[in-house]
Phi, psi and omega in degrees: 000139180293154181293143175261003179286159183281124183289129180300326183298337181275353179248080190299318182298315180292321180301315182297320178297315182291322182299323178294322176298317178302314181297323180293332184261356185235171176254024186302306182293327179297316182291327176293318179297320178298321177296317180299320181284325188267327189247319185298330177306321179292323178294315180298323178300318181289335182276313188290304175043055175080003181288149176268344178210149178222162178249130179234143178232123175254121184252119184070051189281352179060226182273002170088003184299314181287327176302313183288332172297317180292319178295324177298316179295317179298318181295322178297321180284317187226074185298339182269353185278131174270151185230127170265112193244111176267125178250127176243118181206121185283337187273124182295323180294315178297317180298319177297319178296321180297311181298322178295321179295318178299320184296337182248011180258126181283169173063036177249017184298330183267009179254121176257107183273136169242122188262123179240095179277088183196163177284169179296323179291322176294321178296319178300315178297317179300316182295317181289326180295318181276359175052047181289139176255005180298139178246148183256136177275334180209129176234134175235140180229093187256117176052043182234346183288352176293340192249021176246161182277332182221091182301319182298314180294324179295314178298317181299316181296310184291328175296327180292345180272354184289145172286177185303320179254015183290165179224143176249121177259123175241128174237126177218173173293144181286151179300328181269009178282173175299327178299314180302318180290320180296315182290328178300331182267321193238008186305311184294333180281333190252322199266150176286120186286349182280342176232170190262051187304326188272014184284146172228176178296339176303316181294318182291319178296323178298318178296312181297321178297320182296321182267002174074033180264135181281145176202159172246146185240138179224120175282138179241091183302132181209151180228165176216128179280111183248020183307320184296341180296339186261013174242095187304139174093342180286135185299315183299315180295321179294320179294319178295324177296321175301316182294317182295324182266347186061030180240131178285129182054051185305313185298328181274328187263336180279152176292154177303326181293315180295317179300318179297319180293320180295314179297323177295317179297319183297335181271349183288151183298339177292337182252321190216162171234158177256122182233115180053040178082358179260142177269115186249112183281142178279100184258024186303134178256170173221135178254133176243125174259109189257137179279162178298000000 
């Protein structure tokens, strides 16, 4: 039976507050930046191939930090290339933060931004309605497939927009991460069945394998300090518990039995390790570079 708890994704104000706490306690953005520096240069080389301009689409770009990291890397490699950059982000606050970040970031003169404040499904309808024949050289979908109703169909649509040498980057939590183990145990108790909250790269790779699409996989080791979750009543721990369970006000709305089971799972070696007395959650991500 699907969870009757309140989904954190529907409480945008609380989610934004919690997400910042998560970033402060995890190495998520650091591991993504390392991937952008170490691996994306090779991807960009295969995409650009002497072109003077390329088309990029960011789906669920949030506040734009990772987008601009990628653009910075692209600019360093190919300073003369112009970029037509479509941004898709449903949240007005995130979109506003993105635009503010762009306004104070140098060396973006060759980037033409098009802002689409809409969900990925709304963008798909919009794209089909205007019958665009435009093709994308690079599309990225970073940590966003949790919030769609049909991940396979979403991947299929955006992959269909790729140019002949284009690449689709998908980043999600890895199947072998603590998230994968936590959801394997508690998904039905915690998650909103209308969206794909419990998805990991295991699910996406299974889909791609089934339809015979080539991709390359890169593990991005990441951790999150969740020690505060085990000290009842502390604000930081309560916020992190909301993030881990994807439930708004989890400690107040979940039964004592469910909360106890979740905390027990979080301490198991399949999810976390103890380092110098701190409980360190396995937040490992995986990046998939998908072919057209």
